[in-house]
C-alpha positions in Angstrom: 7.7 70.5 13.9 5.3 68.8 11.6 3.4 65.8 12.9 1.8 63.5 10.4 0.2 60.0 10.7 1.7 58.3 7.7 2.3 54.6 7.1 3.3 54.9 3.4 5.7 52.1 2.5 5.3 50.2 5.7 4.5 46.4 5.5 1.8 45.2 7.9 0.7 41.7 8.8 -2.8 41.5 10.1 -3.9 38.3 11.8 -7.4 37.8 13.1 -9.9 39.0 10.5 -13.1 37.0 10.6 -15.5 39.4 8.9 -16.1 43.2 8.5 -17.0 43.5 12.2 -13.6 42.3 13.4 -11.2 44.4 15.4 -8.4 43.2 13.1 -10.4 44.5 10.0 -10.7 47.9 11.6 -7.0 48.0 12.0 -6.3 46.8 8.5 -8.6 49.5 7.1 -6.7 52.2 9.0 -3.3 50.8 8.0 -4.3 50.8 4.3 -5.9 54.2 4.3 -2.6 55.6 5.6 -0.5 53.9 3.0 0.6 50.6 4.4 0.9 47.4 2.3 -1.0 44.5 3.8 -0.6 40.8 4.4 -3.9 39.4 5.6 -4.6 35.9 6.9 -7.7 33.8 7.1 -8.3 30.9 9.5 -9.3 28.1 7.1 -11.2 27.4 3.9 -14.6 28.2 5.6 -13.3 31.6 6.7 -11.7 32.4 3.4 -15.0 33.2 1.7 -15.6 36.0 4.2 -12.0 37.3 4.5 -10.7 37.2 1.0 -13.2 39.7 -0.4 -12.3 42.1 2.4 -8.6 41.6 1.8 -9.0 42.2 -1.9 -10.9 45.4 -1.3 -7.9 46.6 0.8 -5.6 45.6 -2.1 -3.6 43.2 0.2 -0.5 42.0 -1.6 -0.5 38.8 0.4 -3.6 36.8 1.3 -2.9 33.4 3.0 -4.2 30.8 5.4 -3.1 30.8 9.0 -4.3 28.6 11.8 -1.7 28.7 14.6 -3.0 25.3 15.7 -1.8 23.7 12.5 1.8 22.5 12.7 4.1 24.6 10.5 1.5 27.0 9.1 2.7 30.0 11.1 6.3 29.5 10.0 5.1 29.1 6.4 3.2 32.4 6.6 6.4 34.2 7.7 8.4 32.5 5.0 6.0 34.0 2.5 6.5 37.5 4.0 10.3 37.1 4.0 10.3 36.0 0.4 7.9 38.6 -1.0 8.8 41.6 1.2 12.0 40.8 3.0 10.9 42.9 5.9 8.0 43.6 8.2 7.1 46.9 10.0 3.8 46.1 11.7 2.4 43.0 13.3 -1.2 43.0 14.6 -2.2 39.8 16.5 -6.0 39.7 17.2 -6.8 36.0 17.8 -8.3 34.3 20.9 -10.1 31.1 21.6 -11.4 29.0 24.5 -13.5 25.9 24.3 -17.1 26.8 24.9 -17.6 24.4 27.9 -14.6 26.0 29.6 -15.4 29.6 28.7 -18.9 29.3 30.1 -18.0 27.7 33.3 -16.2 28.8 36.5 -12.4 29.3 36.3 -12.0 26.8 39.1 -13.8 24.2 37.0 -11.7 24.8 33.9 -10.2 21.6 32.3 -6.5 21.3 32.0 -6.8 20.8 28.2 -9.2 23.7 27.7 -7.0 26.1 29.7 -3.9 25.0 27.8 -5.6 25.4 24.5 -6.9 28.9 25.3 -3.4 29.9 26.5 -1.7 28.5 23.4 -4.0 30.2 20.8 -4.7 33.4 22.7 -1.3 34.1 24.3 1.5 31.8 23.2 0.7 32.4 19.5 1.7 36.0 20.0 5.1 34.9 21.4 5.6 32.7 18.4 4.7 35.5 16.0 7.0 38.0 17.8 9.8 35.4 17.5 9.3 35.1 13.8 8.7 38.8 13.2 11.8 39.9 15.0 14.4 39.1 12.3 12.2 41.0 9.7 12.1 44.1 11.9 15.5 44.1 13.6 17.3 46.3 11.1 14.8 49.1 10.9 12.5 48.7 14.0 8.8 48.0 14.0 5.6 47.8 15.9 3.9 44.7 17.3 0.4 44.8 18.7 -2.0 42.4 20.3 -5.6 42.8 21.6 -6.6 42.4 25.2 -9.6 43.3 27.4 -9.9 44.8 30.9 -11.2 41.5 32.2 -7.5 40.9 32.6 -7.4 43.4 35.5 -10.8 43.2 37.0 -13.4 40.5 37.3 -15.9 40.9 34.5 -18.9 38.7 34.9 -19.1 36.0 32.3 -15.6 36.7 30.9 -14.4 33.8 33.1 -11.2 32.0 32.1 -10.3 34.6 29.5 -9.5 37.0 32.3 -6.4 35.0 33.4 -5.5 34.3 29.8 -5.5 38.0 28.8 -3.6 38.8 32.0 -0.9 36.5 30.8 -0.9 38.1 27.4 -0.4 41.5 28.9 2.6 40.2 30.9 4.0 38.8 27.7 3.7 42.2 26.1 5.8 43.8 28.8 8.5 41.0 28.7 8.8 41.0 24.9 8.9 44.8 24.8 11.8 44.7 27.2 13.6 42.1 25.2 13.2 43.8 21.8 13.6 47.4 22.8 17.3 47.7 21.8 16.2 46.8 18.2 13.6 49.7 18.3 10.8 47.1 18.1 7.8 48.4 20.1 5.4 46.0 21.6 2.0 47.1 22.9 -1.5 45.8 23.7 -4.7 47.5 22.7 -7.6 47.1 25.2 -10.9 48.0 23.6 -14.1 48.3 25.6 -16.9 45.8 24.8 -17.8 45.8 21.1 -19.9 43.4 19.2 -17.6 41.1 17.3 -17.8 37.4 16.3 -15.6 36.5 19.3 -17.7 38.5 21.7 -20.8 36.7 20.6 -19.5 33.6 22.5 -19.6 35.5 25.9 -22.7 34.9 27.9 -25.0 37.9 28.5 -22.8 40.1 26.3 -25.7 42.5 25.7 -25.9 43.2 29.4 -22.1 43.9 29.4 -22.6 46.5 26.6 -25.4 48.2 28.5 -23.5 48.3 31.7 -20.3 49.7 30.1 -22.2 52.5 28.3 -23.8 53.4 31.6 -20.5 53.4 33.6 -18.1 54.9 31.1 -17.3 58.6 31.7 -18.4 59.4 28.1 -21.6 57.4 28.6 -21.2 55.6 25.3 -19.6 52.6 23.6 -16.7 52.7 21.3 -16.8 51.7 17.6 -14.4 49.9 15.3 -13.1 53.2 13.9 -11.9 54.2 17.4 -9.8 51.0 17.5 -8.5 51.5 14.0 -7.3 55.0 14.8 -5.3 53.8 17.9 -3.9 50.9 16.0 -2.7 53.2 13.3 -1.1 55.5 15.8 0.8 52.6 17.5 1.9 51.5 14.1 3.3 54.9 13.1 6.5 56.7 14.0 4.5 59.0 16.2 4.4 56.3 18.9 8.2 55.7 18.8 8.4 56.3 22.6 5.6 54.0 23.6 6.3 50.3 24.3 5.2 47.7 26.8 1.9 49.5 27.4 -1.7 48.5 27.5 -3.6 51.2 25.7 -7.3 51.4 26.7 -9.8 52.4 24.1 -13.1 52.3 26.1 -14.3 55.9 26.6 -12.7 55.7 30.1 -14.7 52.7 31.4 -11.5 51.1 32.8 -11.1 53.9 35.4 -14.4 53.4 37.1 -14.5 51.0 40.0 
């Protein structure tokens, strides 16, 4: 049998690129290198000046704004995909947000509004995307991915309220995978080890977390964006047809150490 990682002809929507250090950008690079056609979104006008040049370098056929907190914008983005492509093979969701005052405080002190906003943007937005992507994947199958962190399973100092939020996201992955399995739509979560991104910069004492992870990981090192890109490409490809509802750790084994 010949095994080949090939995404030629596949249509991929990538949500969550902020700059060249984004996890979503690493995935987009891998998808494109393996032949996929890309739709790339940017958060707002301020973000566009950073994201559009990256999208153009990747020859993305669709570049559009997407703020899941703006009424109707998510539906509009999927309408563009339906009109221009008529199908979708790959969905990568890599967005998360929590108000700074809630993120930096104790979980028990989290405000109702702050927790609800974090859940809406970081978790429920994936449900909404899956709902809109399903009709575009139903006839031929597809792969949906989101990004989590092992702070969902263990208490990670300073990760705070995002731990419960990511735990909810992982539960959503399992439920949606079960619901969409008959349509050959695979749904998985990628759980990278700590890596310096724009989102990570909001976590208190993140440098200490990087040092501790490198010390504890069996491979005694940190991951890089290419590691995440490779796993994203595998999950997007036909080689992962039998994998769904899983949390795939990309962390040099750090998650196995108590």
